[in-house]
N, C-alpha and C positions, 0 to 999 in steps of 0.2 A: 041841355040836360044830359045828353048822351056822353059828352066830353067829361062832365063832372063825375059821372058814374065810373067811367074808365079810370080817371085820375084817382078816385077813391079806391078802386080795386087794386091799382098798381101800388098805391101807398100801403094798403093792407097786406099785400103779398110781400112787399119789401120789409115791412115791420116783422112779419112772420119769419122771413128768411134770416133776419138779423137776430131774432130771439131764439131760434132753434139751437145754435151752438152754445149759447149761454145756458139754456135749460138743460142741455145734455151734460154740461159740466157740473151742474148742480145735482144730478141724479147719480145713481150708482150705489155700490155697496161699500161698507166699512168693515174692516176685519181686525181682530186681535189675534195675533199668532203667538202661541206660547211654546217655547222650546221645552220639550218634555224632560230633557236631561238636567237643565239648569233652573227651569221655572221662570226664566226671563220672558217678559212680554214685549211684543213689537206691534206696531200699528201701521196699517197700510190700506190702500184702496184697490190694489192690483196684485194678484198672486199668480205666479206661473208654476204649475205642477209639472215636474220633470222626473222621470225615472226614479222614483223612490224618495224624492225630496222636493221642497218648495223653495222658490226664489222670489224675492220682493225687495222693495226699498222701504226701510223703516222711516216713516215720515217724522217721527220725533227726533231722530238723530241724523237722518239723511244717509245712513249707511246702507250699502247693498248687503243683503243677508241671504244665506243659503242654509237651510236646516234639513238634516236627514230625518229627524224625529220631532214632530211638532203636532200641536192641536190648533186647528183653525176654527174660529167661531165668528159669526157675523154679529156686529154690535150696532148700536144706534148712532146716528150722526152726532148726537150730543156727547155720548161716551167717547167717541173718536176725538172730538174737539177738545174735551177735557184732558185726554191723555196726551195729545200732540202738543197742546199749548200750555204746558205746565210752567 
């Protein structure tokens, strides 16, 4: 009985350890970044704020983008999916 319980615990911890990276990838925030000068919108999940501008990779085009003047707003995962997978 003791061996069975130990095997069950090992299996449970192994499953948990394998699930954590997957679950972490599913979480996070989604952003629409709009260039205030042109009105063009970009979509990303990771933004770096640097001395007066933002830098990110636009997931719709794959382009690296740096904007001096922008509006950043958090959007839903569904809005992000619709915008990126047009």
